[in-house]
N, C-alpha and C positions, 0 to 999 in steps of 0.2 A: 693806756688812756687814762688812766686816773691821774699820772704826774701831769700830762699835756692839760687836761681840763683843770688841775690845780693852779696851772699858770696861768692859764686864759683869766679863771675867774679871779685869781689874786690880781692880775693886771687890771681888769676892770675894776675891781674894788678900790686898789690904789689909785687911780684915774680919778674916780669919783670922790674919794677922800681930799686929793690934792686939789679939786676943782671946788669943795665945799670949803675948805679951809683957806682963808684970805692970805695972802703974801706970795712970795716967790720961794719956792721951794725947788733948788737946783738939784733935780735928780735924774737919773737915766732909767731906760727900759728896766734894767734889771733890780735897781733901788726900788722901782715902784713895784714889780713884782714882789719882791719881798716884803715890800710895807703891805701890801694886800694880803699875801698869807701870813704874816705875823699877827696882822690885825685879825683875821679869820681865827686863827688859833687862840688869840688872846680873848675873844667874844667868847668862843667854844668854852674855853676851859673858866671862864668867870662865871658864864651862865650855868656850868652844871656845878661849880662850887655854889652857887646862889640858889639852885634848885629848879631853874628855868627850863634846863634841858636834860633829858635821860643821857646816861652813859652810851656812848657810841653815835649820839645824835651831833651833827654838826649845827653850828650858828647858822641864822639866816642871813639873806644879804645885806638887809639894814644893820643887823649887829654887827655884820663883819665890817661896814662901812664904819660905823661909830668906834669898834676896835681900832681900825687902821687910822684914824682921826686922833686917837689918843696915841697911838706908836708915832704918827707924825709930829704931833706936839712935843713928846719926850725926845724925838731924834732932832727937832729944831731947838730945843733947850739945849741938848749935848752939843752939836754941831755949831752953835753959836759961839760957844769957848773955846 
């Protein structure tokens, strides 16, 4: 059940990040899920490094969306080349 919930939440976070960031992002379902999951992981580890989260605590929804936006900007810069 943990994997399925991670995929669903990753998909929702990826969709929200793609909706917030202007421009066209040509991504399918799988890349959107990966975007959301990686953004959430980025937000979790960055928050733990800065002391915002305790070890073992995941980032919240808004922090995950911000992390996904950062990943999307990096993806856009790399994919443009």
